[in-house]
Structure formats: structure tokens, C-alpha cells
C-alpha positions as CSV (number, residue, x, y, z in Angstrom):
1,M,-30.3,20.8,-19.6
2,L,-30.9,23.0,-22.4
3,L,-31.0,25.9,-19.8
4,S,-28.3,24.9,-17.3
5,V,-26.4,25.0,-21.1
6,V,-27.4,28.1,-21.8
7,L,-26.6,29.5,-17.9
8,L,-23.4,28.4,-18.5
9,L,-23.1,29.6,-21.6
10,G,-24.1,33.4,-19.9
11,F,-21.9,33.0,-17.6
12,T,-18.5,32.0,-19.7
13,P,-16.9,35.5,-19.0
14,W,-17.1,35.0,-15.4
15,F,-15.2,32.1,-15.1
16,G,-13.0,33.3,-17.6
17,L,-13.5,31.7,-20.8
18,H,-12.9,34.4,-22.9
19,P,-11.4,33.9,-26.5
20,Q,-8.3,33.4,-25.9
21,R,-5.6,36.2,-27.7
22,G,-2.2,35.2,-29.0
23,L,1.0,35.5,-27.4
24,S,3.5,37.9,-28.1
25,S,6.6,36.9,-30.4
26,A,8.4,35.4,-27.3
27,Q,9.0,31.8,-27.0
28,S,6.3,30.6,-24.8
29,L,6.1,27.7,-22.4
30,D,4.2,25.2,-22.8
31,L,3.1,22.7,-20.0
32,I,1.6,19.1,-21.1
33,V,-0.8,17.9,-18.4
34,V,-1.1,13.9,-19.0
35,L,-5.0,13.1,-16.9
36,D,-4.6,9.5,-15.7
37,G,-1.4,8.0,-17.5
38,G,-3.3,5.5,-19.6
39,S,-1.5,4.1,-23.0
40,S,-4.6,6.5,-25.1
41,R,-3.3,9.6,-23.1
42,L,0.2,8.9,-23.0
43,A,-0.6,9.3,-27.0
44,A,-2.1,12.0,-27.0
45,A,1.1,13.9,-25.3
46,E,2.8,12.5,-27.3
47,R,1.3,13.9,-30.1
48,I,0.9,17.4,-28.9
49,R,4.8,17.4,-27.8
50,Q,5.1,16.5,-31.4
51,R,3.2,19.4,-32.4
52,I,5.0,21.7,-30.3
53,L,8.5,20.8,-31.6
54,H,7.7,20.8,-35.2
55,G,5.6,24.3,-35.0
56,D,2.9,22.8,-35.7
57,T,0.8,24.8,-33.0
58,Q,-0.4,28.8,-33.8
59,Q,3.0,30.2,-31.8
60,G,5.3,27.7,-33.8
61,S,7.0,26.9,-30.7
62,R,9.8,24.4,-31.0
63,H,11.3,23.6,-27.3
64,E,11.1,21.0,-25.2
65,P,7.4,21.0,-23.6
66,D,7.5,19.7,-19.2
67,L,5.2,17.0,-18.6
68,L,3.3,16.6,-16.2
69,L,0.7,13.7,-14.7
70,I,-1.9,13.9,-12.6
71,R,-3.1,10.4,-11.2
72,C,-4.9,7.6,-8.7
73,P,-2.0,6.6,-6.0
74,S,-3.2,3.3,-6.8
75,S,-2.0,3.6,-10.8
76,S,0.7,1.8,-11.8
77,P,3.7,3.7,-12.6
78,S,4.1,5.8,-16.4
79,P,6.3,4.1,-18.2
80,Q,7.5,7.6,-19.7
81,P,9.5,9.8,-16.9
82,M,7.4,12.7,-16.4
83,R,7.1,14.9,-13.0
84,E,4.2,13.4,-11.2
85,W,1.8,15.4,-8.9
86,L,-0.4,11.9,-7.3
87,Q,-3.4,13.1,-5.5
88,G,-6.9,13.6,-8.0
89,Y,-9.4,10.7,-8.4
90,D,-11.8,12.2,-10.6
91,T,-12.0,14.9,-13.2
92,A,-12.4,17.8,-10.7
93,T,-10.1,16.8,-8.1
94,Q,-7.0,16.6,-11.1
95,I,-7.5,19.6,-12.0
96,T,-7.8,21.6,-8.5
97,A,-5.1,19.8,-8.0
98,L,-3.2,21.0,-11.0
99,A,-4.0,24.6,-9.9
100,D,-2.7,23.9,-6.2
101,W,0.4,23.1,-8.2
102,L,0.5,25.6,-10.2
103,R,0.2,27.9,-7.6
104,R,2.5,27.1,-5.2
105,R,5.6,27.1,-7.9
106,Q,8.1,29.6,-7.5
107,A,8.6,28.8,-10.8
108,Q,7.1,30.8,-14.4
109,P,3.4,29.4,-15.1
110,P,3.7,28.2,-18.2
111,Q,1.9,30.1,-20.7
112,R,0.2,27.7,-22.5
113,L,-0.9,24.4,-20.9
114,W,-2.1,21.5,-23.2
115,I,-4.7,19.0,-21.6
116,A,-3.9,14.8,-22.8
117,T,-6.6,13.0,-22.6
118,D,-8.8,11.0,-24.2
119,L,-11.1,12.7,-26.7
120,E,-14.3,12.5,-25.8
121,H,-13.4,13.7,-21.9
122,T,-11.2,16.9,-23.4
123,A,-13.6,19.1,-24.3
124,R,-14.6,18.4,-20.1
125,A,-11.4,18.7,-19.1
126,T,-10.6,21.8,-21.1
127,L,-13.4,23.8,-19.5
128,L,-12.6,22.7,-16.2
129,A,-9.2,23.8,-16.6
130,R,-10.1,27.5,-18.0
131,I,-12.3,27.5,-14.8
132,A,-9.8,26.8,-12.7
133,L,-6.6,28.9,-13.7
134,A,-8.8,32.2,-15.0
135,G,-7.3,34.8,-14.0
136,R,-3.8,33.2,-14.3
137,G,-2.7,34.1,-18.1
138,I,-2.2,30.8,-18.8
139,Q,-3.7,29.5,-22.8
140,I,-5.8,25.9,-22.3
141,Q,-5.2,24.0,-25.0
142,P,-6.8,22.4,-27.1
143,D,-8.5,25.8,-28.4
144,P,-11.5,25.5,-29.4
145,P,-11.6,22.2,-27.3
146,P,-13.6,19.9,-29.4
147,A,-17.5,19.9,-29.0
148,P,-18.9,17.9,-26.2
149,S,-19.9,14.5,-27.0
150,P,-23.9,13.6,-25.8
151,G,-23.0,11.6,-23.1
152,D,-20.1,13.9,-22.1
153,R,-22.5,17.2,-21.5
154,R,-23.9,16.6,-18.5
155,K,-20.7,15.5,-17.0
156,L,-19.7,18.7,-18.5
157,V,-22.6,21.3,-16.5
158,R,-22.2,18.8,-13.5
159,D,-18.2,19.3,-13.2
160,A,-18.4,23.0,-14.4
161,L,-20.4,23.8,-11.0
162,R,-18.3,21.5,-8.8
163,M,-15.2,23.9,-10.6
164,S,-17.5,27.1,-9.6
165,L,-18.1,26.2,-5.8
166,W,-14.1,25.5,-5.9
167,R,-12.9,28.5,-6.7
168,A,-15.3,30.1,-4.5
169,T,-15.0,27.9,-1.8
170,G,-12.5,25.7,-2.3
171,S,-14.4,22.9,-2.4
172,T,-14.5,20.3,-4.7
173,G,-18.5,19.6,-4.5
174,G,-18.0,15.9,-4.6
175,W,-20.6,15.8,-2.2
176,L,-23.2,16.7,-4.9
177,V,-22.4,13.5,-6.8
178,P,-21.6,10.9,-4.2
179,Q,-21.8,8.3,-5.9
180,A,-19.6,9.1,-8.5
181,V,-16.7,10.3,-6.5
182,A,-18.0,7.0,-3.9
183,R,-16.7,4.5,-7.2
184,K,-14.0,6.7,-8.5
185,R,-12.1,7.3,-4.9
186,V,-12.7,2.5,-5.0
187,Q,-10.9,2.9,-7.9
188,C,-8.4,4.6,-7.5
189,G,-7.2,2.4,-4.4
190,L,-8.4,5.8,-1.7
């Protein structure tokens, strides 16, 4: 396990995970991505929104960020109005759906992308977003992400490998974790 983490850290420049640089003085565009849309994750999105609006971020923005919800197709509708991309039954497929959506969009990409999820899930979701969006000039927040919990470290390495496979081949590598994928698909009604 330790060797896997060391190898992953050794490849972080390849993943585009170098320390993020500050923005120019131009106003940044923010996108808050809510994974799944549970009440705790919507609350996290609101806390991030307030930080952006009140200038409690490094760049001191004071504009309304866009919100995007990525969730299972069978989830109940969000109580808050926001755009939805109804694809993704696990973290890897949610992040690849986000990357595909950003690629197809005609609008200018956001300068900062904020991951709104549960605290113990933030480290993994942030790393996957950095791998999937490497080279696009988008800062993935929070920066730095919290340290992964001991229980999430194995998932972090597994999903980082899946995301690297997606970048190389277009496959999210669900076949690497068939039981987890089957369980998540059932939970999502797929």
C-alpha cells in the first residue's frame, strides 16, 4: 500500500497535480460542482458559495458562482434550482461526466472549480478532478484538499488509477472493481 502511495505521488506531475498558481487580477469564474446532492453536500456547496460571495477565498471573488449537480438518474430532484448533469453512479463516472460536459460546452471554462461533497470524500474527488481536467487551466478547489481519511486512501489510489486509465483509453476502468460498480449501479437504479 505504501508503495502505491509513493508511486502515485511520484507521478503527480504527470497527472497535472503541481501546486496551482495564483490568478491574474481579472475576476475569476467559479463553478461549484455538487456530487450526488445529499443534504450535507448541498450544505457544503452553500458554504463555498458564501465564501466566494464574501471574499473569503484567496482570490477575493464577489460574484455569483455557477452550480452544477452531478448525481444518479434515480435520485430525487434537488430542493435548490441548479443545472443538473444526470450521469454518474460513482465518483469516477461523476468526474468523467464533468470533464466531458466541460469539453462540450461552448462557454469559457471556469477558472476555479470547487468540489462540494462530504469532508471525507473531498480528498478523493478533488484528486480525480485534477487528473481528469489536467492541462485545461482550471484550478481545482479546495487547494490544498484535506488529507484522505485512512479508510479512503485505498479508494483514492484505486480511483486515481481508474481516472488515469480514462485519460489514456476513455474507459473508467469499472471492470477493475466490478462488485463496487454493480452495487453503485443498483443504488442508482441503473
